[in-house]
N, C-alpha and C positions, 0 to 999 in steps of 0.2 A: 426484357429487363423491366423491373418495377421502378417507376420514378415518382416520388412523393412531392418533391418540390422542384420547380424549374428555377433557372438562374435568377429570374426576376424576383421570385419569392425569397431566394437565398439572400439576395442583395437587400431585400426589405428587412430580413432578420438582422443582417449586419448593421443596417442603419439604426434599427431599434436599439440594438446593443450599444452602439456608439452614443446615441442620445441619452440612454440610461446612464452610461458611465459618466457623461458630461455633467448630468444633473445630480450625480452622487447617489443614485438609488439602484446600483447594480445588484444589490442583494435580491431584487425582485426576480432577476434572471438566474443568478447563481443560486438562488433560493437556499437560505440558511436552513438546511435540514428540512426536507419536505414533510416530515412527521409533524403535524400541527399541534400535537399535544405538548403542553408545557413540560419542560424537563424537571424532574424532581429535585428538591433541595438536598444536596448531599454534603453541605458544608460542615456538618457536625461529624461526618465519618472521618476518623483519624487515619491518615495514610503516611507512613514513613517510606519515602522513596530514596533509595541509595543509588546514586549515579556517580560514575568514575570516569575521568578522562585518561584512559589508558594510552591514547595516542600521544598526549603531552608527556606522560611519564616515560614512554619508550624513547621519544626523541630528546629527552633531557639526559639520556645516557652519554657519558664521555666515550666517543667513538675510538679513543686510543686505549680504552680499557673496558670493552663491552662486557666481558665476562663478569667483572666485578659489579657492573651496573645491573646485570641480570640477577645476580645473587641478592641484591637489595630489592629488586622488583619481586622476586620470588617470595619475599616476606609479606609484601602487600597483596600479591596475587598468588597465593599458595597453590591453587588448582588451575586457575585460568591461564597463567603464563605458559605452562607447558602445552596446554590445549591450543593456545594461539600459535606458539612457535612450531609445534610438531604436527598438529592436525590441520589447522587453518592455513598456515603459511608453508607447511611442509619443509621446514629447515632440518628436520630430523636431528635435533640437538639432544633430545632425551635426557635432559637434566645435566648434561655434561658441560657445565659452564666453565669453559676454558677457551682462551682466545685462539688456540690452535685448532679447535674443533672446526671442521669444514663448514658446518651450517652457520657458525658464527663468523668465521673468517671470510667466507664468500657470500653466503645468503644474506644474513642479517646485516653485516657490515655494508653491503651494497644498498640495502633498503634504507639504511640510516645516513648514507653519505652520497649516494648517486644524486646528481643535480635535479633530475625530474621529480624524484621522490621527496627530496628536501623542499623543493618549491611547492609540491602538493601539500605537504604538512604546513608550510607557511601560509598557504591559501586557506586551509582549514582553520588555522588559528585566527586569521584575519576575519573569516566569515563567521566563525564561532569562537569568539574570545571567551565566551561562557555559554552554557546551555540552559540558563535559567528559564527563558521563555518556553522552550520545549519541555523542560522538566515540569513546569507548572501545568501544562496541558496534559502530560502523561499522568501526573499525580491526580488530576481531576478525573481522568479516564478510569483509573484504578478505583476511585471512589464510586463511580457508577457501576463498575463490575461487582464491587462488594454489595452495593445497594440492590442490584438485581440478582444477587446470590449466584453469580456465575463462577467466581473464583475469588477466594479471600487471600490467596497467596500473592504478595507483591514482589515480583522478581527484582534482582539487582540489574541495573542498566549499565552496560559498559560501552563507552564511545570509543570507536577505533578509527584508524586510518588503514584501509585495506589495500591501498596501492592501486585503486581503480580495478579491482577484481570483480566488480559488479555484484557484490553482496551487500545490498542496502541494509537489511535487517535479518537476523537469524538467531535461533535459540542455541544455547549451549546445553541446557537442561531445563527442568521446570523452574529452577531458581535463578536463572541467568539469561538475559536477552542482550544481544549486541546490536549496535547501530554503527554502520560504516559511514561516517560523516563525509567521506570522499565521494559518496554517491548522492549528496544533497547540497551541491554547490551552485545550483541554478542551471537552467537549460542552456544558457549561453556560455558555460564554462568550456573553453576550446577543446581540452583533451577528451571530452565525451565523444566527439566525432571520431577521434582516432581509435576508440575502442568500440566503434560501431553501435553506439546507443542511438536508436531511431528517434527522429524528431517527435513522433507521436507520444513518446514517453516523457515529454518535457515537464508535465505537471508532477511526475513522480520524482523529479530531481530537485524540487523546491523544499525549502525549510519547513513550510507548513504541511508538507506531505509526510514528514517523519512520524507523527503520531498515527496516521492512517496505516503506514507501512508496518509499524511496530505492532499495533493491535491486530492487524490482519495476520501477521506472522504468529502472534499469540493465539489467535482464533484457530488457525490451522493446526497448531500443536494439540489443541483440544478436539477439534473437529476436522480431521484430514479430508482434503478434497478428493473425491472418488470419481474416476473416469471410466475404468474398465466395465464394459457391458452396461453402461448408463446411457439413457436417452438424453437428448438435448434438453428436454423439459426437466429431467432430474438434475442435470448440471446447472440449469438456470435457477432452479429453486435452491440448490446448494449455495450458489453465488449470491442469490437474493437474500438468504438467511445471513450470510456473512455481512452483506451491506446493511441489512436491518440492524444487526449487532453494532456495526460501526456507527450508524446513525444514532443509536441509543447511547453508546459509550462516548461519542464525540459530538454531542448535540449542537455545539457552537460553531462547528466547521461547516462551510457552505457545501452544497452538493458538488460544485465544480471541483473541490478538493477531494471529497469523499469518493467520487467516481473517477477522478482524474480526467474530467472532460473540460473542453472549452465551453464558454458561455453559449456560443452559437450552436454547439452540439446539444447542449441541454435544452435549449429553446426548440431545436428541431425535434427532439424526442417528444417534448410535450405537445407540439403541434401535430405530431404524427403517431401518437400512441396507439390508436386503433389500427392504423395502417401497418404499423410494425408488427402488432400481434397477428393481424390477418396475413401478413407476409409469411410468417412461420406456419400458420395453419394451411394456407394455400399451397405451400411448397412441401407439405407433409414432413416438416422438419422436427416438430416437437417430440415425436415418438421414434425418431430415427436413431438407431445405434450404429449404423454402418458408414454413413457419409463422413469421410475423414475431416472435411473442412467444417463440420458442425462445431468443432472445438474453437474455431476462430471467433464465433459469436459470444463466447464467454471468456475470451482472453483479449488483452490489449492488442490493437492493430491500427493500421493507418485509416481504415474505413470498414464499414460492414459490407461483406460480399453480397452482390446481387441486388442490393436495395436501390442504389442509385445507378444511373446510366453510366456505362464505362466511358462515354464520350464527354461527360461533365468535366469541365476544366477545373472546377473546385468541388470537392466532395465534403459534405458536412456531417456525414454519419459517423458516430464513434464506432470503432471496431468492436468494442466490448458492449455492444448493444443488448446482448442477451442477459448480461448481468443487470443492466438497468431495468429491463422488462421483468427479470426474476424478482428484483426488489419491489416492483409495483405489484406483482402477484402476491408476494409474501406480506406486503403492507395491507393488501386487500384481505388476505386471510386473517391477519391479526385484528383488523377492523370488524370482521364478521364473527370472530371468536374472542370476545373481549375478556373472557375468564382465563385465557391461556397466558401464562407469564413468559417473559423472554427466555428464561432458562429452559422452560418446557418446550418452547418453539425450537430451540437449538438442538434439543435431544429428540425432537419429533421425527420418527421414521415412517410417517404415513406415505403410502405409495403415491408417486407423483401425480397420477391422474386423479386420484381421490383428493389429494391436497388441492389441486386446481379446482375441482368441483366445490370443495369446502370454502375456497377463497371467493367463489362467486364473482370472479374477475370479469368485469364487463367494461372494457375501455370504450370511451366515447370519441 
């Protein structure tokens, strides 16, 4: 096993983080976006962002006359209502708005009246009486997308209660994106444990992660992530491009939010950057297409496999360490190729080994 930090060093990092938080300069560790270039002024780019609280409209329906309420909602949501009822929630109502319809009488009625679902919506309303703060960040993100020439289309944003179905954000089509507010109620929200949301996903459950989740979803609709017959290096660069995009579109968010890492994990990565890279080199993982667990390095997980000793009582490696390293490679590539614009980077299909060579990535 490769061990980069012993417990004494880990405790030192924890102490440093504690002192920094006490003195109010935690941004040094969380590093507000490691891209040191000043973000461009996009204040003059006009963006009309249309956001709708579908969850509130749905739970405002009179449960003694659901069919009539749905008919009124169909006017406000002429396409989306049926998509939500039949495709997303699988009630199979198919525009048959009658209180005797099984999907309404049993499925939707239970969703609107069952105690746990009602309490969930009450919690959402308490946590999100409005979405102004999130809307402002999203609006700014779309300004950056327009500025960088990535996408001039600003989709409609629909906020939902998905009944803890673990759909944080998802697209309906190119013109509509959905946000399930039920999956952003904070890591301490008790029901998450009952639906087996792992503790390492805690950062993904916070309000400030909504823009990251949404723009990540939007990115994947334009640039789908490819796994089949791909080397680990290929997947790391794919993830690195996505993170580079997020850093550009959301320049005011700290790395801890953008990566979904704890502060101690970020500090560990910075202290061990060359060791991390060498780990993948020495294990011949970069060009590996066969090892099933190679996927674990570019997905969220409790820790990075094989890097810390299995006997360590406390592990500080982020499971998604390959994405962090991919971002560093992509950042190096862009620093060495200053004429390449963001939109060109995202469309770049350079073979991974050539991309790495062009990046001249030399971690210290």
